[in-house]
All heavy atoms as TSV, in Angstrom:
chain	resi	resn	atom	element	x	y	z
A	1	MET	N	N	-78.138	-13.010	96.323
A	1	MET	CA	C	-79.553	-13.368	96.139
A	1	MET	C	C	-79.578	-13.975	94.722
A	1	MET	O	O	-79.064	-13.552	93.743
A	1	MET	CB	C	-80.496	-12.228	96.213
A	1	MET	CG	C	-81.909	-12.650	95.917
A	1	MET	SD	S	-83.012	-11.234	96.089
A	1	MET	CE	C	-83.706	-11.642	97.615
A	2	ALA	N	N	-80.422	-15.069	94.636
A	2	ALA	CA	C	-80.544	-15.744	93.317
A	2	ALA	C	C	-81.307	-14.900	92.365
A	2	ALA	O	O	-82.202	-14.101	92.788
A	2	ALA	CB	C	-81.208	-17.191	93.552
A	3	ASP	N	N	-81.163	-15.040	91.170
A	3	ASP	CA	C	-81.903	-14.430	90.082
A	3	ASP	C	C	-83.268	-15.220	89.944
A	3	ASP	O	O	-83.281	-16.427	89.565
A	3	ASP	CB	C	-81.150	-14.419	88.743
A	3	ASP	CG	C	-81.948	-13.736	87.640
A	3	ASP	OD1	O	-83.006	-13.131	87.909
A	3	ASP	OD2	O	-81.500	-13.712	86.461
A	4	LEU	N	N	-84.342	-14.545	90.190
A	4	LEU	CA	C	-85.708	-15.238	90.279
A	4	LEU	C	C	-86.375	-15.097	88.965
A	4	LEU	O	O	-87.611	-15.418	88.891
A	4	LEU	CB	C	-86.430	-14.741	91.494
A	4	LEU	CG	C	-85.848	-15.088	92.767
A	4	LEU	CD1	C	-86.643	-14.445	93.930
A	4	LEU	CD2	C	-85.683	-16.484	93.061
A	5	THR	N	N	-85.842	-14.400	87.985
A	5	THR	CA	C	-86.509	-14.142	86.661
A	5	THR	C	C	-86.839	-15.459	85.985
A	5	THR	O	O	-86.012	-16.312	85.830
A	5	THR	CB	C	-85.631	-13.238	85.838
A	5	THR	OG1	O	-85.280	-12.114	86.412
A	5	THR	CG2	C	-86.223	-12.863	84.486
A	6	PRO	N	N	-88.088	-15.673	85.567
A	6	PRO	CA	C	-88.442	-16.914	84.946
A	6	PRO	C	C	-87.776	-16.990	83.589
A	6	PRO	O	O	-87.568	-15.925	82.917
A	6	PRO	CB	C	-89.912	-16.805	84.868
A	6	PRO	CG	C	-90.299	-15.475	85.119
A	6	PRO	CD	C	-89.261	-14.766	85.828
A	7	THR	N	N	-87.527	-18.267	83.146
A	7	THR	CA	C	-86.957	-18.648	81.868
A	7	THR	C	C	-87.706	-19.734	81.318
A	7	THR	O	O	-88.395	-20.422	82.029
A	7	THR	CB	C	-85.424	-18.990	81.973
A	7	THR	OG1	O	-85.252	-20.068	82.716
A	7	THR	CG2	C	-84.660	-17.817	82.692
A	8	PRO	N	N	-87.523	-20.093	80.060
A	8	PRO	CA	C	-88.109	-21.287	79.443
A	8	PRO	C	C	-87.724	-22.564	80.221
A	8	PRO	O	O	-88.489	-23.472	80.340
A	8	PRO	CB	C	-87.538	-21.347	78.086
A	8	PRO	CG	C	-87.433	-19.969	77.729
A	8	PRO	CD	C	-86.810	-19.333	78.925
A	9	ASN	N	N	-86.609	-22.635	80.857
A	9	ASN	CA	C	-86.109	-23.724	81.607
A	9	ASN	C	C	-86.690	-23.724	83.001
A	9	ASN	O	O	-86.740	-24.753	83.700
A	9	ASN	CB	C	-84.622	-23.816	81.669
A	9	ASN	CG	C	-83.933	-24.272	80.347
A	9	ASN	OD1	O	-84.622	-24.828	79.515
A	9	ASN	ND2	N	-82.749	-23.624	80.139
A	10	THR	N	N	-86.970	-22.553	83.596
A	10	THR	CA	C	-87.614	-22.398	84.873
A	10	THR	C	C	-88.779	-21.413	84.781
A	10	THR	O	O	-88.603	-20.332	85.210
A	10	THR	CB	C	-86.576	-21.822	85.874
A	10	THR	OG1	O	-85.995	-20.636	85.428
A	10	THR	CG2	C	-85.406	-22.847	86.226
A	11	PRO	N	N	-89.886	-21.881	84.251
A	11	PRO	CA	C	-90.994	-21.046	84.049
A	11	PRO	C	C	-91.642	-20.615	85.321
A	11	PRO	O	O	-91.423	-21.263	86.420
A	11	PRO	CB	C	-92.017	-21.924	83.206
A	11	PRO	CG	C	-91.573	-23.367	83.440
A	11	PRO	CD	C	-90.123	-23.292	83.746
A	12	GLY	N	N	-92.338	-19.567	85.250
A	12	GLY	CA	C	-93.073	-19.014	86.471
A	12	GLY	C	C	-93.307	-17.542	86.301
A	12	GLY	O	O	-93.298	-16.998	85.194
A	13	LEU	N	N	-93.525	-16.896	87.466
A	13	LEU	CA	C	-94.043	-15.539	87.477
A	13	LEU	C	C	-93.179	-14.789	88.571
A	13	LEU	O	O	-92.970	-15.457	89.671
A	13	LEU	CB	C	-95.498	-15.455	87.907
A	13	LEU	CG	C	-96.199	-14.144	88.097
A	13	LEU	CD1	C	-96.320	-13.513	86.797
A	13	LEU	CD2	C	-97.604	-14.354	88.676
A	14	HIS	N	N	-92.650	-13.658	88.215
A	14	HIS	CA	C	-91.783	-12.913	89.172
A	14	HIS	C	C	-92.307	-11.479	89.109
A	14	HIS	O	O	-92.533	-10.877	88.152
A	14	HIS	CB	C	-90.393	-12.901	88.730
A	14	HIS	CG	C	-89.428	-12.170	89.671
A	14	HIS	ND1	N	-88.879	-10.947	89.343
A	14	HIS	CD2	C	-89.023	-12.450	90.947
A	14	HIS	CE1	C	-88.125	-10.532	90.332
A	14	HIS	NE2	N	-88.261	-11.457	91.321
A	15	VAL	N	N	-92.514	-10.926	90.322
A	15	VAL	CA	C	-92.922	-9.553	90.572
A	15	VAL	C	C	-92.053	-8.893	91.510
A	15	VAL	O	O	-91.604	-9.436	92.511
A	15	VAL	CB	C	-94.437	-9.480	91.144
A	15	VAL	CG1	C	-94.818	-8.090	91.403
A	15	VAL	CG2	C	-95.297	-10.088	90.132
A	16	SER	N	N	-91.645	-7.646	91.256
A	16	SER	CA	C	-90.728	-6.814	92.026
A	16	SER	C	C	-91.289	-5.462	92.196
A	16	SER	O	O	-91.815	-4.873	91.177
A	16	SER	CB	C	-89.382	-6.799	91.316
A	16	SER	OG	O	-88.487	-5.990	92.064
A	17	LYS	N	N	-91.182	-4.967	93.385
A	17	LYS	CA	C	-91.493	-3.578	93.720
A	17	LYS	C	C	-90.527	-3.018	94.720
A	17	LYS	O	O	-90.827	-3.274	95.987
A	17	LYS	CB	C	-92.921	-3.412	94.093
A	17	LYS	CG	C	-93.429	-1.924	94.267
A	17	LYS	CD	C	-94.865	-1.849	94.357
A	17	LYS	CE	C	-95.276	-0.390	94.709
A	17	LYS	NZ	N	-95.393	0.446	93.611
A	18	PRO	N	N	-89.391	-2.509	94.392
A	18	PRO	CA	C	-88.363	-2.240	95.244
A	18	PRO	C	C	-88.709	-1.260	96.378
A	18	PRO	O	O	-88.134	-1.208	97.484
A	18	PRO	CB	C	-87.174	-1.729	94.374
A	18	PRO	CG	C	-87.634	-1.646	93.053
A	18	PRO	CD	C	-88.970	-2.258	92.934
A	19	SER	N	N	-89.621	-0.395	96.061
A	19	SER	CA	C	-90.011	0.661	97.127
A	19	SER	C	C	-91.399	1.109	96.815
A	19	SER	O	O	-91.850	0.850	95.676
A	19	SER	CB	C	-89.100	1.859	97.152
A	19	SER	OG	O	-89.302	2.734	96.032
A	20	PRO	N	N	-92.189	1.598	97.819
A	20	PRO	CA	C	-93.582	2.019	97.598
A	20	PRO	C	C	-93.714	3.027	96.585
A	20	PRO	O	O	-94.705	3.130	95.829
A	20	PRO	CB	C	-93.906	2.649	98.969
A	20	PRO	CG	C	-93.043	1.942	99.960
A	20	PRO	CD	C	-91.791	1.787	99.222
A	21	SER	N	N	-92.531	3.806	96.264
A	21	SER	CA	C	-92.747	4.894	95.274
A	21	SER	C	C	-92.274	4.424	93.806
A	21	SER	O	O	-92.473	5.141	92.836
A	21	SER	CB	C	-91.996	6.180	95.687
A	21	SER	OG	O	-90.600	5.862	95.780
A	22	ALA	N	N	-91.746	3.252	93.808
A	22	ALA	CA	C	-91.184	2.847	92.454
A	22	ALA	C	C	-92.303	1.926	91.839
A	22	ALA	O	O	-93.111	1.314	92.533
A	22	ALA	CB	C	-89.970	1.844	92.758
A	23	PRO	N	N	-92.312	1.955	90.486
A	23	PRO	CA	C	-93.289	1.216	89.763
A	23	PRO	C	C	-92.977	-0.319	89.972
A	23	PRO	O	O	-91.837	-0.791	89.965
A	23	PRO	CB	C	-93.214	1.562	88.345
A	23	PRO	CG	C	-91.904	2.199	88.081
A	23	PRO	CD	C	-91.494	2.766	89.479
A	24	ALA	N	N	-94.038	-1.171	89.963
A	24	ALA	CA	C	-93.810	-2.618	90.022
A	24	ALA	C	C	-93.320	-3.095	88.679
A	24	ALA	O	O	-93.609	-2.354	87.678
A	24	ALA	CB	C	-95.191	-3.328	90.362
A	25	GLN	N	N	-92.639	-4.151	88.627
A	25	GLN	CA	C	-92.127	-4.771	87.426
A	25	GLN	C	C	-92.406	-6.306	87.471
A	25	GLN	O	O	-92.353	-6.956	88.605
A	25	GLN	CB	C	-90.626	-4.635	87.227
A	25	GLN	CG	C	-90.261	-3.125	87.065
A	25	GLN	CD	C	-88.803	-2.999	86.695
A	25	GLN	OE1	O	-87.959	-3.821	86.984
A	25	GLN	NE2	N	-88.498	-1.867	86.078
A	26	GLY	N	N	-92.833	-6.835	86.448
A	26	GLY	CA	C	-93.218	-8.365	86.379
A	26	GLY	C	C	-92.763	-8.949	85.141
A	26	GLY	O	O	-92.656	-8.352	84.123
A	27	SER	N	N	-92.568	-10.317	85.252
A	27	SER	CA	C	-92.257	-11.055	84.055
A	27	SER	C	C	-92.878	-12.376	84.390
A	27	SER	O	O	-92.930	-12.839	85.514
A	27	SER	CB	C	-90.735	-11.165	83.856
A	27	SER	OG	O	-90.055	-11.712	84.906
A	28	ALA	N	N	-93.198	-13.107	83.245
A	28	ALA	CA	C	-93.838	-14.360	83.310
A	28	ALA	C	C	-93.376	-15.194	82.068
A	28	ALA	O	O	-93.276	-14.677	80.920
A	28	ALA	CB	C	-95.359	-14.227	83.351
A	29	VAL	N	N	-93.106	-16.446	82.370
A	29	VAL	CA	C	-92.834	-17.436	81.315
A	29	VAL	C	C	-93.559	-18.727	81.592
A	29	VAL	O	O	-93.493	-19.176	82.679
A	29	VAL	CB	C	-91.286	-17.740	81.207
A	29	VAL	CG1	C	-90.982	-18.705	80.054
A	29	VAL	CG2	C	-90.531	-16.447	80.932
A	30	CYS	N	N	-94.315	-19.171	80.611
A	30	CYS	CA	C	-95.050	-20.418	80.797
A	30	CYS	C	C	-94.387	-21.562	80.087
A	30	CYS	O	O	-93.603	-21.402	79.175
A	30	CYS	CB	C	-96.450	-20.198	80.308
A	30	CYS	SG	S	-97.502	-21.700	80.549
A	31	HIS	N	N	-94.531	-22.787	80.612
A	31	HIS	CA	C	-93.948	-23.874	79.961
A	31	HIS	C	C	-94.486	-24.097	78.525
A	31	HIS	O	O	-93.844	-24.878	77.720
A	31	HIS	CB	C	-94.119	-25.221	80.784
A	31	HIS	CG	C	-95.440	-25.561	81.091
A	31	HIS	ND1	N	-96.203	-26.377	80.186
A	31	HIS	CD2	C	-96.357	-25.283	82.056
A	31	HIS	CE1	C	-97.501	-26.435	80.724
A	31	HIS	NE2	N	-97.602	-25.840	81.772
A	32	CYS	N	N	-95.655	-23.518	78.196
A	32	CYS	CA	C	-96.172	-23.667	76.824
A	32	CYS	C	C	-95.463	-22.694	75.831
A	32	CYS	O	O	-95.653	-22.775	74.680
A	32	CYS	CB	C	-97.635	-23.357	76.795
A	32	CYS	SG	S	-98.093	-21.613	77.027
A	33	GLY	N	N	-94.540	-21.838	76.351
A	33	GLY	CA	C	-93.783	-20.963	75.506
A	33	GLY	C	C	-94.207	-19.450	75.516
A	33	GLY	O	O	-93.462	-18.715	75.051
A	34	ALA	N	N	-95.288	-19.168	76.149
A	34	ALA	CA	C	-95.786	-17.893	76.336
A	34	ALA	C	C	-94.884	-17.043	77.255
A	34	ALA	O	O	-94.461	-17.682	78.227
A	34	ALA	CB	C	-97.231	-17.697	76.759
A	35	SER	N	N	-94.658	-15.780	76.974
A	35	SER	CA	C	-93.973	-14.995	77.910
A	35	SER	C	C	-94.378	-13.458	77.810
A	35	SER	O	O	-94.965	-13.171	76.799
A	35	SER	CB	C	-92.433	-14.982	77.655
A	35	SER	OG	O	-92.073	-14.473	76.354
A	36	ALA	N	N	-94.222	-12.851	78.903
A	36	ALA	CA	C	-94.628	-11.422	79.008
A	36	ALA	C	C	-93.960	-10.703	80.054
A	36	ALA	O	O	-93.530	-11.270	80.970
A	36	ALA	CB	C	-96.205	-11.338	79.215
A	37	THR	N	N	-93.833	-9.354	79.806
A	37	THR	CA	C	-93.297	-8.516	80.889
A	37	THR	C	C	-94.213	-7.299	81.080
A	37	THR	O	O	-95.149	-6.946	80.115
A	37	THR	CB	C	-91.871	-7.990	80.508
A	37	THR	OG1	O	-91.934	-7.244	79.336
A	37	THR	CG2	C	-90.939	-9.165	80.392
A	38	ALA	N	N	-94.208	-6.691	82.231
A	38	ALA	CA	C	-94.995	-5.441	82.472
A	38	ALA	C	C	-94.205	-4.531	83.397
A	38	ALA	O	O	-93.514	-4.962	84.308
A	38	ALA	CB	C	-96.319	-5.937	83.134
A	39	THR	N	N	-94.509	-3.285	83.191
A	39	THR	CA	C	-93.991	-2.264	84.157
A	39	THR	C	C	-95.161	-1.340	84.555
A	39	THR	O	O	-95.872	-0.850	83.617
A	39	THR	CB	C	-92.876	-1.410	83.467
A	39	THR	OG1	O	-91.829	-2.335	83.106
A	39	THR	CG2	C	-92.265	-0.351	84.395
A	40	GLY	N	N	-95.251	-1.055	85.811
A	40	GLY	CA	C	-96.357	-0.221	86.358
A	40	GLY	C	C	-97.259	-1.039	87.160
A	40	GLY	O	O	-97.515	-2.268	86.702
A	41	ASP	N	N	-97.806	-0.578	88.227
A	41	ASP	CA	C	-98.605	-1.367	89.154
A	41	ASP	C	C	-99.766	-2.011	88.484
A	41	ASP	O	O	-100.095	-3.145	88.581
A	41	ASP	CB	C	-99.106	-0.453	90.258
A	41	ASP	CG	C	-97.828	-0.063	91.183
A	41	ASP	OD1	O	-96.713	-0.360	90.825
A	41	ASP	OD2	O	-98.090	0.748	92.185
A	42	ALA	N	N	-100.616	-1.189	87.682
A	42	ALA	CA	C	-101.709	-1.740	87.070
A	42	ALA	C	C	-101.389	-2.776	86.077
A	42	ALA	O	O	-102.071	-3.838	85.907
A	42	ALA	CB	C	-102.653	-0.610	86.423
A	43	GLN	N	N	-100.317	-2.515	85.192
A	43	GLN	CA	C	-99.956	-3.521	84.158
A	43	GLN	C	C	-99.393	-4.810	84.797
A	43	GLN	O	O	-99.722	-5.867	84.305
A	43	GLN	CB	C	-98.889	-2.869	83.244
A	43	GLN	CG	C	-99.348	-1.778	82.463
A	43	GLN	CD	C	-99.441	-0.355	83.145
A	43	GLN	OE1	O	-98.963	-0.249	84.280
A	43	GLN	NE2	N	-99.898	0.598	82.499
A	44	VAL	N	N	-98.695	-4.684	85.995
A	44	VAL	CA	C	-98.376	-5.925	86.591
A	44	VAL	C	C	-99.449	-6.776	87.207
A	44	VAL	O	O	-99.518	-7.945	87.115
A	44	VAL	CB	C	-97.200	-5.662	87.691
A	44	VAL	CG1	C	-96.894	-6.892	88.510
A	44	VAL	CG2	C	-95.958	-5.094	87.012
A	45	VAL	N	N	-100.490	-6.010	87.724
A	45	VAL	CA	C	-101.687	-6.694	88.172
A	45	VAL	C	C	-102.303	-7.466	87.055
A	45	VAL	O	O	-102.670	-8.609	87.195
A	45	VAL	CB	C	-102.628	-5.734	88.881
A	45	VAL	CG1	C	-104.059	-6.398	89.156
A	45	VAL	CG2	C	-102.160	-5.189	90.175
A	46	ALA	N	N	-102.477	-6.876	85.894
A	46	ALA	CA	C	-103.025	-7.518	84.679
A	46	ALA	C	C	-102.218	-8.666	84.333
A	46	ALA	O	O	-102.741	-9.649	83.913
A	46	ALA	CB	C	-103.137	-6.449	83.528
A	47	LEU	N	N	-100.899	-8.547	84.283
A	47	LEU	CA	C	-100.028	-9.589	83.933
A	47	LEU	C	C	-100.233	-10.776	84.916
A	47	LEU	O	O	-100.340	-11.996	84.423
A	47	LEU	CB	C	-98.531	-9.210	84.042
A	47	LEU	CG	C	-97.507	-10.312	83.907
A	47	LEU	CD1	C	-97.484	-10.712	82.407
A	47	LEU	CD2	C	-96.079	-9.823	84.288
A	48	VAL	N	N	-100.295	-10.602	86.158
A	48	VAL	CA	C	-100.511	-11.737	87.139
A	48	VAL	C	C	-101.811	-12.405	86.934
A	48	VAL	O	O	-101.992	-13.593	86.899
A	48	VAL	CB	C	-100.352	-11.244	88.566
A	48	VAL	CG1	C	-100.830	-12.288	89.595
A	48	VAL	CG2	C	-98.913	-10.743	88.915
A	49	GLN	N	N	-102.841	-11.509	86.711
A	49	GLN	CA	C	-104.225	-12.084	86.467
A	49	GLN	C	C	-104.223	-12.887	85.125
A	49	GLN	O	O	-104.841	-14.082	85.198
A	49	GLN	CB	C	-105.235	-10.990	86.402
A	49	GLN	CG	C	-105.483	-10.326	87.717
A	49	GLN	CD	C	-106.319	-9.050	87.766
A	49	GLN	OE1	O	-106.451	-8.461	86.616
A	49	GLN	NE2	N	-106.943	-8.676	88.791
A	50	GLY	N	N	-103.665	-12.367	84.129
A	50	GLY	CA	C	-103.604	-13.102	82.866
A	50	GLY	C	C	-102.810	-14.427	82.898
A	50	GLY	O	O	-103.317	-15.452	82.374
A	51	TYR	N	N	-101.679	-14.372	83.634
A	51	TYR	CA	C	-100.861	-15.543	83.789
A	51	TYR	C	C	-101.621	-16.626	84.543
A	51	TYR	O	O	-101.704	-17.769	84.198
A	51	TYR	CB	C	-99.530	-15.214	84.402
A	51	TYR	CG	C	-98.636	-16.442	84.649
A	51	TYR	CD1	C	-97.906	-16.922	83.601
A	51	TYR	CD2	C	-98.569	-17.022	85.896
A	51	TYR	CE1	C	-97.098	-18.055	83.781
A	51	TYR	CE2	C	-97.787	-18.105	86.082
A	51	TYR	CZ	C	-97.008	-18.609	85.056
A	51	TYR	OH	O	-96.214	-19.735	85.230
A	52	THR	N	N	-102.243	-16.173	85.676
A	52	THR	CA	C	-102.958	-17.109	86.524
A	52	THR	C	C	-104.118	-17.740	85.850
A	52	THR	O	O	-104.411	-18.978	85.971
A	52	THR	CB	C	-103.297	-16.460	87.848
A	52	THR	OG1	O	-102.200	-15.945	88.502
A	52	THR	CG2	C	-104.057	-17.433	88.748
A	53	ALA	N	N	-104.853	-16.985	85.064
A	53	ALA	CA	C	-106.038	-17.435	84.473
A	53	ALA	C	C	-105.800	-18.307	83.178
A	53	ALA	O	O	-106.560	-19.263	82.844
A	53	ALA	CB	C	-106.928	-16.282	84.030
A	54	ASN	N	N	-104.688	-18.012	82.475
A	54	ASN	CA	C	-104.392	-18.697	81.165
A	54	ASN	C	C	-103.132	-19.583	81.036
A	54	ASN	O	O	-103.037	-20.273	80.075
A	54	ASN	CB	C	-104.430	-17.511	80.107
A	54	ASN	CG	C	-105.755	-16.766	80.061
A	54	ASN	OD1	O	-106.789	-17.349	79.836
A	54	ASN	ND2	N	-105.538	-15.418	80.336
A	55	HIS	N	N	-102.311	-19.337	81.960
A	55	HIS	CA	C	-101.019	-20.128	81.977
A	55	HIS	C	C	-100.696	-20.660	83.267
A	55	HIS	O	O	-101.449	-20.604	84.231
A	55	HIS	CB	C	-99.883	-19.205	81.466
A	55	HIS	CG	C	-100.115	-18.598	80.067
A	55	HIS	ND1	N	-99.954	-19.399	78.912
A	55	HIS	CD2	C	-100.621	-17.397	79.605
A	55	HIS	CE1	C	-100.338	-18.729	77.878
A	55	HIS	NE2	N	-100.719	-17.534	78.251
A	56	GLY	N	N	-99.478	-21.266	83.378
A	56	GLY	CA	C	-99.036	-21.704	84.666
A	56	GLY	C	C	-100.048	-22.615	85.351
A	56	GLY	O	O	-100.390	-23.673	84.910
A	57	PRO	N	N	-100.706	-22.228	86.493
A	57	PRO	CA	C	-101.592	-23.048	87.149
A	57	PRO	C	C	-102.850	-23.435	86.340
A	57	PRO	O	O	-103.387	-24.500	86.592
A	57	PRO	CB	C	-101.975	-22.166	88.452
A	57	PRO	CG	C	-101.307	-20.915	88.311
A	57	PRO	CD	C	-100.452	-20.962	87.010
A	58	ALA	N	N	-103.225	-22.623	85.355
A	58	ALA	CA	C	-104.430	-22.936	84.617
A	58	ALA	C	C	-104.190	-24.108	83.823
A	58	ALA	O	O	-105.095	-24.883	83.505
A	58	ALA	CB	C	-104.756	-21.742	83.666
A	59	HIS	N	N	-103.046	-24.342	83.185
A	59	HIS	CA	C	-102.653	-25.500	82.474
A	59	HIS	C	C	-102.852	-26.802	83.302
A	59	HIS	O	O	-103.328	-27.753	82.706
A	59	HIS	CB	C	-101.145	-25.470	81.925
A	59	HIS	CG	C	-101.032	-24.540	80.779
A	59	HIS	ND1	N	-101.751	-24.540	79.618
A	59	HIS	CD2	C	-100.173	-23.489	80.551
A	59	HIS	CE1	C	-101.376	-23.611	78.858
A	59	HIS	NE2	N	-100.403	-22.943	79.345
A	60	HIS	N	N	-102.429	-26.712	84.528
A	60	HIS	CA	C	-102.549	-27.907	85.390
A	60	HIS	C	C	-104.087	-28.222	85.711
A	60	HIS	O	O	-104.408	-29.306	85.789
A	60	HIS	CB	C	-101.790	-27.733	86.705
A	60	HIS	CG	C	-100.323	-27.555	86.505
A	60	HIS	ND1	N	-99.514	-28.564	85.906
A	60	HIS	CD2	C	-99.510	-26.470	86.602
A	60	HIS	CE1	C	-98.275	-28.094	85.798
A	60	HIS	NE2	N	-98.258	-26.911	86.196
A	61	LYS	N	N	-104.830	-27.196	85.913
A	61	LYS	CA	C	-106.240	-27.395	86.146
A	61	LYS	C	C	-107.031	-28.065	85.021
A	61	LYS	O	O	-108.001	-28.899	85.201
A	61	LYS	CB	C	-107.019	-26.071	86.554
A	61	LYS	CG	C	-106.510	-25.491	87.824
A	61	LYS	CD	C	-107.216	-24.148	88.061
A	61	LYS	CE	C	-106.601	-23.489	89.317
A	61	LYS	NZ	N	-107.227	-22.143	89.366
A	62	ALA	N	N	-106.593	-27.631	83.783
A	62	ALA	CA	C	-107.328	-27.997	82.586
A	62	ALA	C	C	-106.708	-29.388	81.923
A	62	ALA	O	O	-107.016	-29.766	80.859
A	62	ALA	CB	C	-107.457	-27.003	81.594
A	63	GLY	N	N	-105.809	-29.949	82.656
A	63	GLY	CA	C	-105.090	-31.097	82.117
A	63	GLY	C	C	-103.788	-30.758	81.499
A	63	GLY	O	O	-102.992	-31.687	81.102
A	64	GLY	N	N	-103.671	-29.488	81.223
A	64	GLY	CA	C	-102.351	-28.961	80.745
A	64	GLY	C	C	-101.844	-29.506	79.450
A	64	GLY	O	O	-102.372	-30.434	78.868
A	65	GLN	N	N	-100.731	-28.843	79.047
A	65	GLN	CA	C	-99.931	-29.256	77.863
A	65	GLN	C	C	-98.813	-29.977	78.248
A	65	GLN	O	O	-98.260	-29.910	79.396
A	65	GLN	CB	C	-99.520	-28.051	77.065
A	65	GLN	CG	C	-100.692	-27.409	76.436
A	65	GLN	CD	C	-100.318	-26.134	75.613
A	65	GLN	OE1	O	-99.484	-25.326	76.121
A	65	GLN	NE2	N	-100.832	-25.980	74.516
């Protein structure tokens, strides 16, 4: 399986939850240079919401960088 972890060369958002009892893990890298990681279901939800609202797709809606 390919490594789906985002990098500055391949920005994006990656979320993993290997089993229902394991905590979720997430990582995000934006083309503007911002990056973040999170561990735990609530923290990953916040990471996804923040990335979606302020980076990635949000840059394209606002004319982007």
